[in-house]
Structures are given as C-alpha cells and as structure tokens.
N, C-alpha and C positions, 0 to 999 in steps of 0.2 A: 114255128115248129122247133122242137128241141133237137140238139145234135144227138146222134146215135150214141156216141161215147163221151163221157164226161171226165175231164182230167182231175184227179184227186190232188189233195194238198201234198201228199207224199211224192207223187210224180212231179209236181211242180218244184218241190224242194230238190229232188235229184237232178232235174233238168237245170235248175239254177246252179247247183254245185258243179255239174259237168262244165258249165261255162265259167263260173266264178273262180274255182280253184286253179285252173291253168292260168287264168288272167292274173291272179295274185302272184303265182309262182314266177311267171315270166316278168312281171312288173318288179318284183323284189330282186330277181337276178339282174335285171337291167339297172336297177338302182345301185346294186353292189358292184356293178361294172363287170359282171360275168356274162357268159353266153349260156342262156338257159337250155338251149337245145344240146349243147356240148355237155352240160351237167347231166342231163338225162341220159345221153349216150354213154358217158363214163359210168354212171350208176348201173345202167343196163349191162355193160360189159363186165363190170366188177361183180355183179350179182350172178350172171349166167355164163361167165367165162368169156373167152375170146381174146383177141388182141386189143391192147390199149393203144390209143393214138398218142403219139408223143409230138409235142410241138418243137420244132427246130428253130432256134433263134441264134443269131450271131452274137448278141450281147448277153452277158451273164445275168441271171435272174437275181432277185434280192436275197436269195438264200445262199448263194455261193460267193465266196470271197477269194481274192487273190492272196496267196501266201505272203508275198512281199508287203502288201498293205497291212496285213495283220501283224507282221513282225515289226513294222514301223509303229503301229499303234501300241504294241507291247513295250517297245523301247521308250516311247513317250510316256506311257503310264508308269513304267519303272522309274524314270527320271523324275516325274512329278512326285512319286511316293518318296523318293530320296529327299527331295527338296522339302516336302512336308514334314518328314521325320526330323530334318535339321531345324526347321522352324519350331517344331514342338520342343525339341531339346533346348533351343535358345530361350523359348518362353518359360520352360521349367526352371532354367537357371535364373532368369529374371524374377520369377515368383519366389524362388528360394532366397535371393538377395533381398527382396522386399520384405519377406517374413523375418529375416535376420535383422534388418534395419529396424523393423517395427518392434521386435522383441528387445533390442538394445535400447531403444528409445524409451521404453517403459521402465 
C-alpha cells in the first residue's frame, strides 16, 4: 500500500536545508574559535534592540594598548629612524667620494 502523503523534492530540499545550514554555521563558528550561539544572540540584539552583553575580563584585549608601551615603541622607532638617516648620509658621502675618484681616474 502507498502512503497517504508523498514527500516532494522541494520539501526534501527544505528539510535538508533546515538541518544543513545551522550545522555549517556552527561548524564554521567553531572552526574560527567563536561561540555560534553568542553570535546569533548578538545579531538578534543588534537587529531588534535590547541590551548587549559585555564580556568582562581582567586582561586587556588585543585591541587596547598601554600608553607606556606605545611610547616606548615610538621612542625605539624614532631612534631607529635617526640611525638609518645617519647610515644613509654616510653611504651618500661614500658614493660621492667614489664618483669623484672615478671621474679623476679617467
């Protein structure tokens, strides 16, 4: 005996997508090291309003820097730039001397 209702190809496709899309989303979120549920919650709150959850951590995130460390890096970079300028100036003098010696030799 035939079943009363037959599942069409379109219904099978939608049933597959209902299972496949969330599996791929959560798999990709896991692969990227994110929390897929939290991503959905944040998206929902941003779309429809409401309060956002803020994570409190004692260690600074990668986006924030301590001013002192930035000042130290700036000082090091400026010192390196000065040294490189001196080196370039010395190389230019050496090139000029070599050109003068070459022109006098001819």
